[in-house]
N, C-alpha and C positions, 0 to 999 in steps of 0.2 A: 557550520554545516557545509558536507560534502553537497557538490552542486554533479546535474547527468551525468554532466561527463565523467567524471570520478568516482560513479560506482560502478564497481567490476565483480562479476559473477565468483562465487567463493573456488577456490582448489580445491582440489579432489581431499586433500589433506583436512582444509578446513570443513568438508563437510564429515570427514568422517570424525570429529572429534567435535563439532557442533553436534550429529546423530546419537552419539554417546551422552553428550554432558545433556541433552535436553531430555533423555530417560532418566538420568540421575536426577535432575531439577524435579521433571515432572513428579517422580514419585517423591520430591523431598516435600515439595509444596502442598501435596495432597494431607501430608501431616502437620502440617503449620498449623494452630490455633492464634498466632499474633497478627494483625495488620501491619505491625512495622518489625518482621524477625530480623535478629540477628544476624548474619552470616559473614564467612572469615576467610580471607586470603589466606590459603597455605600456606603461601611463597613466603608471603611479608610476615604471617599472623596478623596482622590489621583486621579489625574486629566494627564491621559498619552494621546501622540500624537500615533498612531500605524497606521503603511502603510495599505491603504486600504485590499492587496493582503492579509496580514495578518489577517484580519478581515474576509475574506471570508475561508482562512484556517482554523480557528477559527469554521467558522460552518460548513464545512465540517467535520471537527474533531466530534464537537456537533450531527450533523443529523446520522453519525456513529452509534458512542456512544448510543444512542437513542434507534436505530436499534438491539443496543444489540452486535455489530462488535468491535473485536480487533481492537487496534489502537497501531502502530507506524507510529514515525516519525525519517526516515534515513536522514539525511544529504546525495544530489548525489554523493561527492567526499568519501565516507565513504567507507572504504576497509574493508571487512571481513575475518575472519575465513574460513578455508573448513568444519570447522563443524559447523559456522552460515548459511553457502552458502547451505549447503545440507540438515539444517533442513528449511531454506526459498523455496530451490526450494522440500521440499519431498523425499527426495532419500538418499541412505544411503551416507555415505563420501567415500568412496571407489568409487562406482558411479560416484560421483562428479569428483574424483579424476581423474579416466579416460576420464572423459568429458572435462576435464583442458588439459590433455596430450596429449589427442586427437585435441583437436587447440579448441574445440567447444565454449568457452568461455574463453576470453583471460584473464590473470592473472599476477602476480608480482612476485617472488621469494626474501624471507630475508631469508639469510642462508639456512634453509634448507625450511622453513615455504613457504607456498603457501600465499598469499593475491588479491582478488579477489574484486574488484571496485562495491560495489552493484548496480552501473548502472548499467554495462557489464551485473550481475548477473540478474537485473530486464528485461532488455534489451531479454536475454535469453529465461528469462519465458514467455516474450509475446509473442516470436516467436512461440515457441513448443507451446503456448495456439489456436495461427492462424494456427500451423499446424495441429493440431487435431481437431482443427474446420473444416478445407478442408477436412481432413479424413474421418470425419464423412459424410459429402457434399458427398463426393465420392461414400461411400458407400450407402447411400442414394437413390441416383442418380442409383446405379448400381441395388441395389433389384428393383425399382421402376421399371426401364425398365425389368426385369427379371419378373414383376409380381407377386411380393410377397404381394404388398398392393392394398385390397379390395379397391373396386371404391363404 
């Protein structure tokens, strides 16, 4: 598994190829009727069966790459270090440790080291995004009630 430092933005050529491939793959997926379609690697003529969900995931990856987005696949059960978790959340490691010690994010300790399940980290980030969204809505409603928006 690639670590966060190794993840790079796709090149312009990769973006173009991914975008073109996504269009073809999305069209092909719509025509599939099997849960385990067989695909062929044109250059080697190798044929492989692949679960339909994996093929759809490949489509999602190609779509994101075509848009120039960074891609990382992390198994849900993966545990990460406090440094990797802090980078994922976009905060400092000391701040993350305060969140962990404050019970905001579950973790386990292995010796002196804390490990956080990626799923728990993802759920915390999602929860914070929802909370931020609600705060913005509350502020907008408050400003509107105070007549701060022009009609």
